[in-house]
Each structure stands twice: as structure tokens, then as C-alpha cells.
N, C-alpha and C positions, 0 to 999 in steps of 0.2 A: 275394375279397381284392383288394388293390391293391399293385402294386409299381412303383416308379419306375425306369425304365431310362435310364441315362445314356449319352450318346454315346461315353463312354470305353470302352464294351464293344468298340467296333470297333477300338480301339487296343491291346486286350489280347491276350494270347497265345491266347485261346480261338479266335481267328480262324484258327488253324492247322488247325482241324478243319472238317469239312463243315458245311453249314447245318443239318443235323438236330441236331447237338450244341448249336449256338447256340440253335436253336428250343426244344429241351427245357430248356436252362438258363433262357431267358427265361420259359418256361412255369412253371418252378419258382419263379422270382422273383415272378411275378404270383399264384401260388397260396399263397405263404408267409404265415404269420401274422406278427404284429408283431415276433417275435423271430427270424424266419428259418426256422421249422420248417414242413416240408411233410409232413403226415401223410396219406399216400395210398400204396397199393401200386402196383407198376409196371404191372399190367394196367389198373387204374382210371385211372392217369395216361395211358397210351397211348390208352385210349378217350376220355378227356376232351380230349386235344389232337389227336385224330384222326390218330395215327401208328401204324404197325404195332408190335406188341410187340417184335419183334426190333430194330427201329431205336431204339425208346425205351430198351430194355435196354442196347444197345450204347452209346448216348449217356450213360446213367447211369454205366456202367462207366468211360467216359473221364473224366467229371466227377469221379469218386471217386479218380482216379489222381493221384499227385504231379506237379506241373508245375514243372520247374526254371526255366522262363522266366517264371513268374508274378511280378508286381510285389509280391505279398503273400507274405511268407515263412511266414505262419501255416499250420500243418499241412502244411508242405512244398509249398505252392501248390495243395493240393486245393481244389476249388470247393465240393464238397458232401461231407458225411460221413453215412453211414447212421445212423439213430437206433439201430439194433440195436447198432452199435459204440459209440455215445456212452452208451447206457444199460445197457451190459453185458447185452444181451439182453432187457431189460424191455419195450422197444418193438420190435416186429419189422417195422414198416412206416413208410416215410418217410425223409426226409433233413433235414439242417440245412445251410443255406447259410452258409458260413464268414464271408463278409464282409457279410452282409445288414444287420446292425445298424449297421455303419460307414457304409454307403451310405445307410441310412435316416436317420442323423444328419446326413449331408451334405445330403440332400434337405430335412430339417426346417429346417436353417439357411438354405438357399436360399429355402424357402417363407417363413420368418420375415422374412428380409430384404425379400422382395417385399411381404409384408403391412405391414411397417413403412413402407416407401416409400409404399405406397398410403395408409396412415393419415396420414402427414405431408402428402402432397398434398391429401387431403381437408381436413385441418386448415387448411392454408394457403389453400385456396379459401374455406373457411368464414369465415376471419378476414381475408380479403383480403390475405394476406401473399404476397410474391413468392417464386418458386421459388429465386431467387438474390438474396439481400439486397445483395450487392456491386453487382450491376447497377442496382438501385434507387438506391443511394447515388450511383453514377456518373451516372445519369440526372438525379437531383435536383441534383447539382453542376452538370451541364451546363445545366439549366434556370435555376439560380441565376446562372450565368455569363451566360446570355442576358438575364436580367432586369437584371443589373448593366450589361451593355453597352447595353441599351435606356435605362436610367436615365441613364447618362453621355451618351447621344445626346440625350435629352430636356433634360438640363442645358445642353448646348451650344446647342440650339434656343432654350431659355428665355433664355440670355445674349444671343443674337442678337436675339431679340424685344424684350428690354428695351433693348438698344442702339438698335434701330430706333425704338422708342417714344420714347426720349430725343431722337433726332434729329428725329422728327416734332414733338415738343413745341417744340423750339428753332426749327424752321422756322415753326410757327404763331405763335410769339412774335415773330418778325421781321416778319411780315406785318402 
């Protein structure tokens, strides 16, 4: 499985516990299915994450407790709920991560935004469109201004040339 871990985890109240609790929680996130269910027994989990069963069990007990400091009021701040409790005993192994689907949706939106940005950049490159149309308009205006200034300068030179030509013709006529 795959689970996206956000840096917000380090700002949450889970950091009040030791590193083993955080490690077990991150392991559960990465082992969860798309709905946040982790169907594994504690012994298999401990073996999979290479932690002693005592440490794993203690961490799971902490994660199942209400947390009054939690930002999420769902289930009184519990981070995981045993499937046995959720299914009235029908499933006897595993846990459900309470906020998994919410964080998965946030990750989906972030990924979608990134993909959209990439698609737009590819389209603009392919169609030779600028990343910022306002910049192009400004650059074209400046170029037009420059052309206008050059045209005015050329008109001035042309007037002087015609005046000089007129003077030259009059001088030739006098000789």
C-alpha cells in the first residue's frame, strides 16, 4: 500500500508520545487500504515493522485512546479504532485510521493541482504560449513603443534630409 505523510504530523499532538508511537502510526498509514483500514494482527504488524510486540502493542493502545489535544474532534480525538469495535466483533484483527480518507482527499487535491499545472505548462509550451500573458502584452507594448520612437526619429531624419536636399538643389541652381 501507499500512504502520503504530511509534515503536519509533526505539529500534531501525537508528538507528545515517544518515537515508537509515531513510527507505528506512520506504519499503519502506509499499510492502510484506500479507505484507511489496516487488516493485520498486532504480532504480524510488529514483525512487519521490525519492532518488539510489547512496544507495538503499547503504541496501538495509545493510538486508540481519546486525545483531548487532538485537532480532530471525531471519535474524541482517537487516531485509530479497532475493527472489532467498528464491526461489533465481526472482524477481530486490524484498525481503521480515523482521518485517513480526509488526508487522502487533501493529497488527491494537491496531486490534481500539480497535474493540472503540469498539463497547462505542457500546453503552453506546445502552443508557444507564455506562462504569463500580461508579461507578453507588456513586452509587446514596450516593443511597439520602441518602434514608434524609431519611426519618429526616422521622420525627423527624413525631414532634415529633404531640407538638405532642397538647399543643395538651390545651391546648384545658383552656380
